[in-house]
N, C-alpha and C positions, 0 to 999 in steps of 0.2 A: 562548541556545536556537538552534543551526542549524536551518534550515528548507530543505527541498527541495521543490518543487512543478512542476508541469507538467500537461499536457493530453495525452492519447493516444487515438488511434483504434483499436479492436480490430475487425477484421474477422469477417464472419459466420462463426458456429462456430469462433472461433479463440480462442488463448490468446495473450496479450501476453508480450513478453520480459520479463525482470526490471526492474522500474520503477526499481530502484536502482542498476543496474549502472553502475559507474564514476562514481557520485555520491560526494560528500562522506561519507557515513555509511553505505555500504554494508557496511563491516565495523566493527564496535564496537572501537575503540582507546583509550578513555578510561578511565582508573583502574580502577575495579571493574566497568565496564560502563556501560550507559546505558539510560534508559527511552526508548521509542519510540512514537509516536502517529501514526496514519495515518487521514485522513478523506478519503473520495471519494465523489463524485456522477457520475452517468451522465446522459446526454441523454435516455435511453429506459430502459424496463424490459428486463430480461434479462441484465444484468451481475452477475458474481460475482466476489469477492476472494479469495485464498489467500495464506497467508504461512508461509514454511520459515524455521526459524532452525537452521543447520547440519543441514539434513535432517529436522528434527522438524517436523511441522506443527503451528501455533499458531491459525491460523484456515484453514478448510477450505471453499471454496465458500460463503462468506458472501455473502447478498444485499447490493446496493449501491443506497443511494437514489437515486432517479431525479429529483432536483430540478433537475437542468440549470443549476447554478449553482457558484461558488466553494464548496467545502466549508465548513461553519460547524463550529466546535467547541462544544460536544460533540455535537450532532446529527448529524453524519456520521461520527463516529469507527466505524472497521470493526477496526482494531487498536490496542491499547494493550498493551505487554509490556515487560518488562525483558530486556536482552540483555546477557549476561555478556560481559566483555572477549574479543576474538578471535573471535567468531561471525559469521557472514555472514548477512544478512537478505535474503530471495528473494521479493519481492512481485509477484505476478501477478494479471492480470484475465482472465476467461473469458465470451466473448460467447455466449449460448445462443440467439441468435435469427438470423434469415436476412438480417440486414442489418447494416453496421458502425455501431458506437455510439461516440461521444467520451465520454471520461471525463475528470473534471478531479480532480488529487489533490494533497494536501499531506501531507507527514511532518516532524514536528517531533521532535528529540532532545534529550535533556537528561542529563548524566552524572548517574550513579546514586550517591547520597550514603551 
């Protein structure tokens, strides 16, 4: 099961770039597709997550845990979807506060059987 993880800081009242841009599983390319699970935490309250699959929203402005630690599965999961082959996943984070907030995220993918 491939894993992609990182931390990112999102500025005040800003939206991050696609977290998966340029990473291993940005585009679903395995067999019949894959299952994607993303967990994310924030250092403070006010963060929201969104996920588009080929321009269709599957998660829109979902609240993110403010646990300020590496995400724990299943507690901090915000996205768990099946992505058909050839689709692009776009995951962004939005900061609703007046200060920058650090987020820690992890994405696991698994071929769809």
